[in-house]
C-alpha positions as CSV (number, residue, x, y, z in Angstrom):
1,M,23.4,13.7,1.5
2,L,19.9,12.3,1.7
3,L,20.8,9.3,-0.4
4,F,23.8,8.5,1.9
5,T,21.6,8.8,5.0
6,V,18.9,6.5,3.5
7,I,21.5,3.9,2.4
8,L,23.1,3.9,5.9
9,F,19.7,3.6,7.6
10,S,18.7,0.8,5.1
11,V,21.7,-1.3,5.7
12,F,21.2,-1.1,9.5
13,Y,17.5,-1.8,9.1
14,L,18.0,-4.8,6.8
15,F,20.6,-6.2,9.2
16,Q,18.2,-6.0,12.1
17,I,15.3,-7.5,10.2
18,N,17.5,-10.4,9.1
19,R,18.7,-10.9,12.7
20,M,15.1,-11.1,13.9
21,T,14.1,-13.4,11.0
22,Y,16.9,-15.7,11.9
23,A,15.8,-15.7,15.6
24,L,12.3,-16.6,14.5
25,C,13.5,-19.4,12.3
26,I,15.5,-20.9,15.1
27,Q,12.7,-20.5,17.6
28,K,10.1,-22.1,15.4
29,E,12.5,-24.7,14.2
30,I,11.9,-24.0,10.5
31,P,13.8,-26.4,8.2
32,E,16.9,-25.0,6.4
33,E,15.4,-25.3,2.9
34,K,12.4,-23.2,3.9
35,Q,14.5,-20.6,5.6
36,T,16.0,-19.4,2.3
37,K,12.6,-18.7,0.9
38,I,11.6,-16.8,4.0
39,F,14.7,-14.7,4.0
40,R,14.3,-14.0,0.2
41,A,10.7,-12.9,0.6
42,I,11.3,-10.7,3.6
43,N,14.4,-9.1,2.1
44,I,12.5,-8.3,-1.2
45,L,9.6,-6.9,0.7
46,I,11.8,-4.7,3.0
47,T,13.7,-3.5,0.0
48,I,10.5,-2.4,-1.7
49,L,9.5,-0.7,1.5
50,L,12.8,1.2,1.7
51,I,12.8,2.2,-1.9
52,S,9.2,3.6,-1.5
53,F,10.3,5.4,1.6
54,Y,13.2,7.0,-0.2
55,I,10.9,8.1,-3.1
56,E,8.4,9.6,-0.6
57,V,11.0,11.5,1.3
58,Y,12.7,12.7,-1.9
59,T,9.5,14.0,-3.4
60,A,8.5,15.7,-0.1
61,I,11.8,17.6,0.1
62,N,11.7,18.7,-3.6
63,L,8.2,20.2,-3.5
């Protein structure tokens, strides 16, 4: 149940972060070739954050 909840939250969170990143790229008029690097970096960092969040919650529950 915990895994399903975290995955659902993660998908929503990644979608929102990508939406905000896209808005930033449009507002700052960042070239298309740089946008892919920005999206990749942000998505990797957010994924690491979400995985560490899951591990933290999972270990706290199982103590």
